[in-house]
SENU-335991 format. One record per residue: residue number from 1; x, y, z of N, C-alpha, C in turn. Coordinates in Angstrom, 3 decimals, always signed. Example, Ala and Ser with C-alpha at 12.3 -4.5 7.8 and 13.67 -1.06 7.14 Angstrom:
2
- 1 +13.190 -5.690 +7.800 +12.300 -4.500 +7.800 +13.200 -3.300 +7.800
- 2 +12.850 -2.250 +7.080 +13.670 -1.060 +7.140 +12.900 +0.030 +7.870
// end
This chain:
217
- 1 +8.844 -9.654 -13.200 +7.883 -9.398 -12.145 +7.288 -8.020 -12.350
- 2 +6.102 -8.006 -12.886 +5.471 -6.722 -13.175 +4.673 -6.274 -11.971
- 3 +5.399 -5.890 -10.929 +4.767 -5.485 -9.684 +5.058 -4.027 -9.405
- 4 +4.042 -3.342 -8.860 +4.249 -1.935 -8.514 +4.366 -1.766 -7.010
- 5 +4.582 -2.905 -6.318 +4.650 -2.860 -4.861 +5.716 -1.880 -4.402
- 6 +6.914 -1.982 -4.964 +8.017 -1.136 -4.517 +7.777 +0.328 -4.857
- 7 +7.103 +0.572 -5.966 +6.856 +1.959 -6.378 +5.820 +2.636 -5.481
- 8 +4.976 +1.803 -4.830 +3.926 +2.369 -3.988 +4.390 +2.648 -2.565
- 9 +5.410 +1.907 -2.090 +5.781 +1.983 -0.688 +7.192 +2.549 -0.543
- 10 +7.346 +3.648 +0.194 +8.682 +4.198 +0.439 +9.544 +3.181 +1.190
- 11 +10.843 +3.248 +0.969 +11.771 +2.288 +1.583 +11.610 +2.216 +3.090
- 12 +11.479 +3.366 +3.745 +11.427 +3.392 +5.208 +10.163 +2.740 +5.774
- 13 +9.171 +2.521 +4.923 +7.926 +1.909 +5.394 +7.782 +0.445 +4.997
- 14 +8.786 -0.096 +4.314 +8.707 -1.486 +3.876 +8.781 -2.446 +5.062
- 15 +7.944 -3.485 +5.012 +8.005 -4.548 +6.009 +9.022 -5.586 +5.570
- 16 +9.475 -6.371 +6.523 +10.271 -7.545 +6.188 +9.295 -8.601 +5.677
- 17 +9.358 -8.891 +4.382 +8.390 -9.809 +3.768 +8.614 -11.259 +4.167
- 18 +9.694 -11.514 +4.913 +9.937 -12.871 +5.408 +9.166 -13.143 +6.699
- 19 +8.622 -12.102 +7.316 +7.778 -12.293 +8.505 +6.515 -13.035 +8.088
- 20 +6.086 -13.987 +8.910 +4.948 -14.850 +8.554 +3.762 -14.076 +7.999
- 21 +3.331 -13.053 +8.757 +2.130 -12.319 +8.380 +2.288 -11.673 +7.010
- 22 +3.418 -11.004 +6.791 +3.635 -10.312 +5.523 +3.743 -11.307 +4.373
- 23 +4.455 -12.405 +4.591 +4.612 -13.419 +3.551 +3.261 -14.009 +3.151
- 24 +2.442 -14.303 +4.151 +1.136 -14.897 +3.866 +0.207 -13.902 +3.181
- 25 +0.302 -12.633 +3.543 -0.516 -11.623 +2.875 -0.159 -11.507 +1.398
- 26 +1.117 -11.643 +1.099 +1.560 -11.519 -0.290 +1.330 -12.787 -1.082
- 27 +1.736 -13.939 -0.530 +1.729 -15.176 -1.310 +0.616 -16.152 -0.929
- 28 +0.010 -15.989 +0.236 -1.001 -16.950 +0.670 -2.409 -16.431 +0.545
- 29 -2.580 -15.448 -0.310 -3.863 -14.776 -0.447 -4.475 -15.090 -1.812
- 30 -5.725 -15.502 -1.809 -6.398 -15.877 -3.064 -6.350 -14.753 -4.098
- 31 -6.460 -13.520 -3.667 -6.478 -12.417 -4.627 -5.110 -12.192 -5.269
- 32 -4.059 -12.749 -4.650 -2.707 -12.640 -5.215 -2.236 -13.948 -5.836
- 33 -3.182 -14.795 -6.211 -2.842 -16.129 -6.710 -1.851 -16.080 -7.874
- 34 -2.035 -15.139 -8.785 -1.142 -15.057 -9.947 +0.293 -14.762 -9.524
- 35 +0.458 -13.915 -8.502 +1.791 -13.612 -7.988 +2.426 -14.868 -7.402
- 36 +1.640 -15.637 -6.649 +2.143 -16.864 -6.040 +2.588 -17.858 -7.099
- 37 +1.817 -17.995 -8.163 +2.166 -18.914 -9.255 +3.495 -18.521 -9.887
- 38 +3.678 -17.231 -10.147 +4.926 -16.757 -10.759 +6.108 -17.006 -9.825
- 39 +5.922 -16.736 -8.532 +6.971 -16.945 -7.543 +7.380 -18.418 -7.483
- 40 +6.410 -19.307 -7.414 +6.712 -20.739 -7.334 +7.367 -21.239 -8.614
- 41 +6.915 -20.763 -9.760 +7.541 -21.159 -11.021 +9.000 -20.719 -11.083
- 42 +9.297 -19.553 -10.522 +10.682 -19.068 -10.517 +11.583 -20.001 -9.712
- 43 +11.045 -20.566 -8.634 +11.822 -21.498 -7.814 +11.950 -22.862 -8.491
- 44 +10.848 -23.351 -9.051 +10.822 -24.720 -9.569 +11.440 -24.870 -10.948
- 45 +11.714 -23.759 -11.644 +12.289 -23.863 -12.985 +13.616 -24.620 -12.966
- 46 +14.306 -24.574 -11.831 +15.619 -25.204 -11.717 +15.540 -26.718 -11.864
- 47 +14.434 -27.332 -11.436 +14.335 -28.787 -11.460 +13.558 -29.303 -12.668
- 48 +13.200 -28.413 -13.571 +12.607 -28.834 -14.836 +11.182 -29.340 -14.763
- 49 +10.476 -29.038 -13.689 +9.064 -29.438 -13.612 +8.239 -28.588 -14.566
- 50 +7.089 -29.121 -14.988 +6.196 -28.350 -15.856 +5.759 -27.084 -15.135
- 51 +5.551 -26.031 -15.904 +5.138 -24.767 -15.308 +3.759 -24.901 -14.678
- 52 +3.600 -24.281 -13.531 +2.312 -24.260 -12.846 +1.402 -23.274 -13.565
- 53 +0.181 -23.686 -13.820 -0.816 -22.808 -14.441 -1.758 -22.241 -13.387
- 54 -2.132 -23.087 -12.433 -3.097 -22.659 -11.418 -2.795 -23.385 -10.117
- 55 -3.263 -22.830 -9.006 -3.086 -23.452 -7.695 -4.365 -23.301 -6.886
- 56 -4.519 -24.176 -5.900 -5.562 -23.987 -4.887 -4.866 -23.966 -3.533
- 57 -5.327 -23.103 -2.644 -4.702 -22.958 -1.333 -5.265 -24.001 -0.378
- 58 -4.373 -24.628 +0.385 -4.758 -25.672 +1.328 -4.619 -25.180 +2.758
- 59 -5.202 -25.919 +3.680 -5.080 -25.621 +5.106 -3.626 -25.802 +5.536
- 60 -3.059 -24.792 +6.192 -1.640 -24.835 +6.538 -1.362 -25.403 +7.924
- 61 -2.385 -25.903 +8.615 -2.166 -26.488 +9.940 -1.221 -27.675 +9.829
- 62 -0.254 -27.725 +10.735 +0.674 -28.858 +10.771 +1.060 -29.121 +12.215
- 63 +0.953 -30.386 +12.625 +1.290 -30.699 +14.014 +2.800 -30.708 +14.191
- 64 +3.264 -30.196 +15.316 +4.700 -30.134 +15.558 +5.183 -31.321 +16.355
- 65 +6.467 -31.631 +16.260 +7.036 -32.748 +17.003 +7.640 -32.270 +18.315
- 66 +7.727 -30.977 +18.507 +8.394 -30.393 +19.662 +7.349 -29.752 +20.564
- 67 +7.454 -29.906 +21.899 +6.462 -29.293 +22.809 +6.305 -27.796 +22.612
- 68 +7.388 -27.113 +22.212 +7.319 -25.671 +21.984 +6.748 -25.326 +20.613
- 69 +6.401 -26.333 +19.849 +6.013 -26.133 +18.451 +4.566 -26.572 +18.209
- 70 +3.740 -26.528 +19.258 +2.385 -27.067 +19.181 +1.518 -26.344 +18.171
- 71 +1.750 -25.062 +17.966 +0.902 -24.277 +17.080 +1.573 -24.034 +15.727
- 72 +2.510 -24.900 +15.380 +3.258 -24.708 +14.138 +2.348 -24.810 +12.927
- 73 +2.602 -23.936 +11.970 +1.883 -23.964 +10.698 +2.878 -23.757 +9.583
- 74 +2.621 -24.411 +8.470 +3.400 -24.104 +7.276 +3.005 -22.704 +6.824
- 75 +3.945 -21.982 +6.248 +3.638 -20.622 +5.827 +2.786 -20.601 +4.564
- 76 +2.931 -21.627 +3.737 +2.145 -21.691 +2.500 +2.015 -23.145 +2.091
- 77 +0.809 -23.564 +1.755 +0.557 -24.927 +1.287 -0.433 -24.852 +0.137
- 78 -0.012 -25.312 -1.048 -0.881 -25.241 -2.228 -0.842 -26.556 -2.985
- 79 -1.890 -26.782 -3.750 -1.932 -27.889 -4.702 -2.009 -27.297 -6.103
- 80 -1.168 -27.774 -6.988 -1.115 -27.222 -8.340 -2.102 -27.935 -9.251
- 81 -2.255 -27.374 -10.455 -3.144 -27.986 -11.441 -2.643 -29.356 -11.879
- 82 -1.374 -29.681 -11.624 -0.815 -31.000 -11.949 -0.865 -31.934 -10.740
- 83 -1.625 -31.547 -9.701 -1.807 -32.348 -8.484 -0.515 -32.505 -7.693
- 84 +0.417 -31.574 -7.852 +1.612 -31.541 -7.019 +1.327 -30.640 -5.823
- 85 +1.730 -31.096 -4.640 +1.526 -30.319 -3.425 +2.842 -29.616 -3.087
- 86 +2.769 -28.309 -2.823 +3.962 -27.536 -2.504 +3.788 -26.903 -1.135
- 87 +4.735 -27.171 -0.241 +4.700 -26.458 +1.029 +5.920 -25.555 +1.128
- 88 +5.690 -24.360 +1.654 +6.750 -23.363 +1.803 +6.843 -22.986 +3.271
- 89 +8.058 -23.006 +3.798 +8.263 -22.602 +5.184 +9.410 -21.597 +5.232
- 90 +9.201 -20.528 +5.997 +10.244 -19.526 +6.212 +10.687 -19.608 +7.668
- 91 +12.000 -19.642 +7.883 +12.529 -19.657 +9.244 +13.553 -18.547 +9.420
- 92 +13.408 -17.781 +10.496 +14.312 -16.667 +10.790 +15.558 -17.117 +11.539
- 93 +15.388 -18.102 +12.440 +16.509 -18.530 +13.273 +16.709 -20.029 +13.153
- 94 +17.944 -20.452 +13.343 +18.291 -21.871 +13.228 +17.996 -22.578 +14.547
- 95 +16.722 -22.516 +14.920 +16.299 -23.078 +16.199 +16.044 -24.585 +16.091
- 96 +15.613 -25.018 +14.946 +15.268 -26.415 +14.744 +16.301 -27.074 +13.841
- 97 +16.289 -28.388 +13.801 +17.059 -29.109 +12.790 +16.261 -29.023 +11.503
- 98 +16.608 -28.054 +10.650 +15.756 -27.731 +9.516 +15.635 -28.869 +8.512
- 99 +16.666 -29.679 +8.366 +16.591 -30.778 +7.404 +15.569 -31.804 +7.887
- 100 +15.690 -32.219 +9.133 +14.737 -33.195 +9.674 +13.337 -32.596 +9.774
- 101 +13.255 -31.333 +10.154 +11.949 -30.667 +10.244 +11.258 -30.662 +8.881
- 102 +12.014 -30.325 +7.841 +11.443 -30.291 +6.502 +10.988 -31.681 +6.071
- 103 +11.779 -32.712 +6.388 +11.396 -34.089 +6.051 +10.147 -34.512 +6.820
- 104 +10.057 -34.088 +8.072 +8.909 -34.419 +8.912 +7.623 -33.849 +8.317
- 105 +7.664 -32.574 +7.930 +6.473 -31.961 +7.350 +6.196 -32.516 +5.955
- 106 +7.255 -32.828 +5.211 +7.057 -33.458 +3.900 +6.286 -34.774 +4.071
- 107 +6.736 -35.597 +5.020 +6.106 -36.909 +5.237 +4.632 -36.763 +5.619
- 108 +4.339 -35.798 +6.502 +2.948 -35.592 +6.906 +2.083 -35.133 +5.752
- 109 +2.610 -34.245 +4.920 +1.861 -33.749 +3.770 +1.646 -34.855 +2.753
- 110 +2.667 -35.662 +2.526 +2.566 -36.773 +1.564 +1.529 -37.793 +2.033
- 111 +1.571 -38.121 +3.309 +0.657 -39.111 +3.867 -0.778 -38.595 +3.883
- 112 -0.937 -37.291 +4.086 -2.273 -36.705 +4.220 -3.126 -36.874 +2.969
- 113 -2.469 -36.955 +1.803 -3.241 -37.070 +0.560 -3.785 -38.479 +0.322
- 114 -3.369 -39.436 +1.167 -3.804 -40.826 +0.995 -5.164 -41.031 +1.643
- 115 -6.144 -41.371 +0.836 -7.516 -41.558 +1.324 -7.890 -43.042 +1.301
- 116 -9.001 -43.348 +1.952 -9.485 -44.722 +1.989 -9.703 -45.254 +0.582
- 117 -9.259 -46.487 +0.350 -9.413 -47.201 -0.921 -8.576 -46.600 -2.056
- 118 -7.683 -45.684 -1.735 -6.781 -45.165 -2.759 -5.676 -46.179 -3.031
- 119 -5.180 -46.186 -4.253 -3.993 -46.977 -4.579 -2.755 -46.117 -4.295
- 120 -1.644 -46.745 -3.958 -0.435 -45.982 -3.645 +0.020 -45.132 -4.827
- 121 -0.270 -45.599 -6.035 +0.150 -44.847 -7.213 -0.562 -43.489 -7.318
- 122 -1.639 -43.318 -6.537 -2.392 -42.066 -6.578 -1.855 -41.006 -5.618
- 123 -0.862 -41.353 -4.807 -0.268 -40.362 -3.910 +0.338 -39.227 -4.717
- 124 +0.168 -38.008 -4.231 +0.620 -36.832 -4.968 +2.066 -36.483 -4.631
- 125 +2.838 -36.040 -5.608 +4.186 -35.537 -5.320 +4.104 -34.353 -4.355
- 126 +5.071 -34.270 -3.454 +5.141 -33.159 -2.508 +6.506 -32.479 -2.646
- 127 +6.469 -31.171 -2.805 +7.686 -30.363 -2.960 +7.797 -29.455 -1.741
- 128 +8.901 -29.557 -1.022 +9.125 -28.734 +0.171 +10.114 -27.622 -0.164
- 129 +9.704 -26.381 +0.098 +10.559 -25.218 -0.148 +10.834 -24.547 +1.197
- 130 +12.109 -24.430 +1.541 +12.518 -23.833 +2.810 +13.313 -22.562 +2.533
- 131 +12.800 -21.426 +2.996 +13.483 -20.141 +2.837 +14.047 -19.766 +4.204
- 132 +15.367 -19.720 +4.297 +16.038 -19.593 +5.586 +16.796 -18.278 +5.683
- 133 +16.663 -17.606 +6.808 +17.380 -16.352 +7.031 +18.721 -16.619 +7.733
- 134 +19.273 -17.791 +7.484 +20.558 -18.191 +8.049 +21.178 -19.234 +7.117
- 135 +22.476 -19.443 +7.280 +23.171 -20.464 +6.487 +22.995 -21.822 +7.141
- 136 +22.896 -22.861 +6.292 +22.721 -24.207 +6.837 +23.721 -25.199 +6.240
- 137 +24.164 -24.985 +5.006 +25.083 -25.916 +4.360 +26.467 -25.282 +4.215
- 138 +27.451 -25.902 +4.845 +28.823 -25.396 +4.761 +29.511 -25.797 +3.454
- 139 +29.001 -26.845 +2.814 +29.700 -27.408 +1.666 +29.443 -26.724 +0.332
- 140 +28.643 -25.664 +0.331 +28.348 -24.968 -0.929 +28.138 -23.478 -0.669
- 141 +28.484 -22.675 -1.670 +28.225 -21.233 -1.602 +26.942 -20.864 -2.325
- 142 +26.289 -21.846 -2.977 +25.065 -21.557 -3.719 +23.906 -21.294 -2.756
- 143 +23.120 -20.266 -3.062 +22.021 -19.912 -2.153 +20.786 -20.773 -2.373
- 144 +20.686 -21.453 -3.502 +19.516 -22.290 -3.800 +19.996 -23.692 -4.159
- 145 +19.708 -24.661 -3.292 +20.083 -26.043 -3.563 +18.832 -26.914 -3.549
- 146 +18.860 -27.999 -4.340 +17.689 -28.882 -4.469 +18.119 -30.331 -4.239
- 147 +17.152 -31.131 -3.760 +17.477 -32.498 -3.348 +16.366 -33.463 -3.759
- 148 +16.825 -34.665 -4.236 +15.927 -35.754 -4.609 +16.526 -37.060 -4.104
- 149 +15.838 -38.166 -4.349 +16.372 -39.494 -4.028 +16.997 -40.104 -5.280
- 150 +18.282 -40.481 -5.180 +18.993 -41.073 -6.316 +19.671 -42.378 -5.899
- 151 +19.855 -43.283 -6.866 +20.628 -44.502 -6.651 +22.083 -44.120 -6.427
- 152 +22.733 -44.780 -5.460 +24.054 -44.348 -5.009 +25.129 -44.387 -6.099
- 153 +25.158 -45.430 -6.922 +26.256 -45.579 -7.868 +25.960 -44.970 -9.234
- 154 +24.798 -45.294 -9.794 +24.490 -44.842 -11.153 +23.687 -43.545 -11.194
- 155 +23.272 -43.085 -10.021 +22.662 -41.756 -9.859 +21.330 -41.555 -10.591
- 156 +20.618 -42.677 -10.924 +19.289 -42.469 -11.505 +18.295 -42.205 -10.382
- 157 +17.246 -41.452 -10.728 +16.298 -40.986 -9.723 +15.311 -42.073 -9.342
- 158 +15.089 -42.245 -8.031 +14.147 -43.251 -7.555 +12.706 -42.812 -7.777
- 159 +12.408 -41.557 -7.457 +11.045 -41.047 -7.582 +11.072 -39.537 -7.735
- 160 +10.054 -39.017 -8.407 +9.895 -37.579 -8.535 +8.893 -37.046 -7.513
- 161 +8.437 -37.933 -6.611 +7.438 -37.541 -5.615 +8.053 -36.743 -4.470
- 162 +9.368 -36.821 -4.316 +10.041 -36.145 -3.207 +11.016 -35.113 -3.757
- 163 +10.852 -33.863 -3.359 +11.748 -32.798 -3.808 +11.857 -31.754 -2.705
- 164 +13.097 -31.383 -2.391 +13.355 -30.382 -1.357 +14.159 -29.228 -1.941
- 165 +13.759 -28.020 -1.596 +14.500 -26.812 -1.963 +14.913 -26.102 -0.683
- 166 +16.176 -25.711 -0.613 +16.646 -24.880 +0.496 +17.222 -23.598 -0.077
- 167 +16.692 -22.474 +0.377 +17.162 -21.151 -0.062 +17.740 -20.440 +1.155
- 168 +19.036 -20.120 +1.092 +19.733 -19.480 +2.206 +19.920 -18.000 +1.875
- 169 +19.158 -17.164 +2.545 +19.161 -15.737 +2.232 +20.514 -15.050 +2.456
- 170 +21.281 -15.383 +3.491 +22.593 -14.727 +3.643 +23.512 -14.959 +2.443
- 171 +23.443 -16.139 +1.842 +24.274 -16.421 +0.666 +23.796 -15.616 -0.542
- 172 +22.490 -15.403 -0.625 +21.952 -14.550 -1.683 +22.512 -13.135 -1.552
- 173 +22.490 -12.594 -0.348 +22.995 -11.242 -0.116 +24.493 -11.174 -0.408
- 174 +25.224 -12.227 -0.065 +26.659 -12.281 -0.373 +26.886 -12.216 -1.877
- 175 +26.089 -12.967 -2.636 +26.196 -12.931 -4.102 +25.852 -11.553 -4.643
- 176 +24.856 -10.914 -4.045 +24.464 -9.568 -4.477 +25.614 -8.587 -4.270
- 177 +26.221 -8.641 -3.099 +27.327 -7.735 -2.800 +28.534 -7.987 -3.703
- 178 +28.694 -9.250 -4.137 +29.820 -9.607 -5.009 +29.479 -9.396 -6.483
- 179 +28.318 -8.801 -6.747 +27.873 -8.511 -8.113 +27.738 -9.776 -8.956
- 180 +27.235 -10.846 -8.332 +27.061 -12.122 -9.035 +25.616 -12.356 -9.472
- 181 +24.716 -11.445 -9.153 +23.303 -11.625 -9.478 +22.877 -10.662 -10.571
- 182 +21.956 -11.125 -11.403 +21.407 -10.292 -12.471 +19.884 -10.294 -12.368
- 183 +19.330 -9.465 -11.479 +17.871 -9.477 -11.289 +17.085 -9.088 -12.531
- 184 +17.730 -8.425 -13.496 +17.038 -8.055 -14.724 +16.669 -9.289 -15.540
- 185 +17.516 -10.317 -15.495 +17.312 -11.507 -16.322 +17.078 -12.782 -15.519
- 186 +17.010 -12.669 -14.220 +16.823 -13.839 -13.365 +15.619 -13.594 -12.465
- 187 +14.502 -14.235 -12.802 +13.247 -14.006 -12.067 +13.375 -14.405 -10.602
- 188 +14.049 -15.525 -10.334 +14.181 -15.964 -8.945 +15.008 -14.964 -8.138
- 189 +16.086 -14.465 -8.727 +16.905 -13.465 -8.038 +16.072 -12.236 -7.684
- 190 +15.200 -11.807 -8.600 +14.352 -10.642 -8.328 +13.444 -10.883 -7.130
- 191 +12.767 -12.027 -7.131 +11.845 -12.328 -6.041 +12.577 -12.397 -4.708
- 192 +13.711 -13.116 -4.685 +14.415 -13.310 -3.421 +15.038 -12.014 -2.919
- 193 +15.525 -11.191 -3.845 +16.061 -9.896 -3.428 +14.962 -9.023 -2.834
- 194 +13.750 -9.121 -3.393 +12.629 -8.370 -2.825 +12.371 -8.827 -1.386
- 195 +12.444 -10.152 -1.149 +12.276 -10.666 +0.206 +13.414 -10.221 +1.115
- 196 +14.583 -9.942 +0.508 +15.764 -9.640 +1.304 +16.014 -8.166 +1.557
- 197 +15.226 -7.263 +0.947 +15.456 -5.818 +1.120 +15.494 -5.430 +2.592
- 198 +14.510 -5.906 +3.328 +14.432 -5.591 +4.761 +14.741 -6.863 +5.545
- 199 +15.696 -6.770 +6.453 +16.084 -7.902 +7.295 +15.987 -7.467 +8.748
- 200 +14.792 -7.616 +9.316 +14.551 -7.141 +10.678 +15.364 -7.925 +11.709
- 201 +15.606 -9.188 +11.460 +16.366 -10.002 +12.414 +17.753 -9.412 +12.640
- 202 +18.390 -8.982 +11.552 +19.740 -8.421 +11.652 +19.750 -6.896 +11.602
- 203 +18.543 -6.314 +11.692 +18.389 -4.857 +11.725 +19.080 -4.178 +10.532
- 204 +18.769 -4.696 +9.319 +19.380 -4.145 +8.105 +18.319 -3.845 +7.052
- 205 +18.556 -2.771 +6.316 +17.722 -2.418 +5.167 +18.673 -2.134 +4.017
- 206 +18.454 -2.806 +2.888 +19.364 -2.685 +1.752 +18.795 -1.716 +0.719
- 207 +19.202 -0.461 +0.837 +18.702 +0.572 -0.070 +19.155 +0.313 -1.505
- 208 +20.333 -0.292 -1.684 +20.827 -0.553 -3.039 +19.965 -1.590 -3.762
- 209 +19.492 -2.593 -3.015 +18.596 -3.590 -3.616 +17.270 -2.934 -3.987
- 210 +16.755 -2.125 -3.076 +15.493 -1.415 -3.323 +15.589 -0.587 -4.600
- 211 +16.698 +0.129 -4.743 +16.877 +1.001 -5.901 +16.955 +0.190 -7.197
- 212 +17.670 -0.943 -7.142 +17.801 -1.804 -8.311 +16.446 -2.372 -8.733
- 213 +15.691 -2.881 -7.769 +14.407 -3.498 -8.093 +13.370 -2.472 -8.508
- 214 +13.504 -1.274 -8.010 +12.601 -0.188 -8.418 +12.669 +0.001 -9.943
- 215 +13.864 -0.170 -10.501 +14.052 -0.013 -11.945 +13.665 -1.268 -12.730
- 216 +13.886 -2.446 -12.128 +13.663 -3.687 -12.879 +12.235 -4.190 -12.794
- 217 +11.446 -3.662 -11.830 +10.056 -4.139 -11.692 +9.144 -3.437 -12.673
// end
């Protein structure tokens, strides 16, 4: 990540990049398209998809299923040069059932690409990325888990049109403290640690992460 963001901004003035406004300014901005492509490629490398070359930004409006969620919007919605649609949502608190919520928005995004007289084979793959500032899965210590549809016994994949990523930031910080991360050689670790430097929800600022990334960026 050849970014000079950290070198330009003193630690005490850094925003929490997980806040909607800050995240959208960094990743949802046309002038930062190259940064967004690199960030998404770092996440998707785990599932072996072809590297993204270019993206177009889509309207992030999304209708909510909850009365308190009427103005809900996805934090980032893009279509790649391979016609894959990627939606990214960041959540600070475990207020919603995040698994069902992610499936709900996935379904709406998948259905939205279907136009009149289209064949079903023309529906675009949709990839849902959820960045969570809380833990959600008790059965694993891994901070980045991915999900697809597989046959129960022989485990072959039903379709590549459905893909879910869940990133649990507290587990990332736990790995960092346990010296299990190598941001010098792991692009995804670098990006996520940058998002994790400031944690306004828990009133924490990680000066050690800032110092490490200052050298590796």
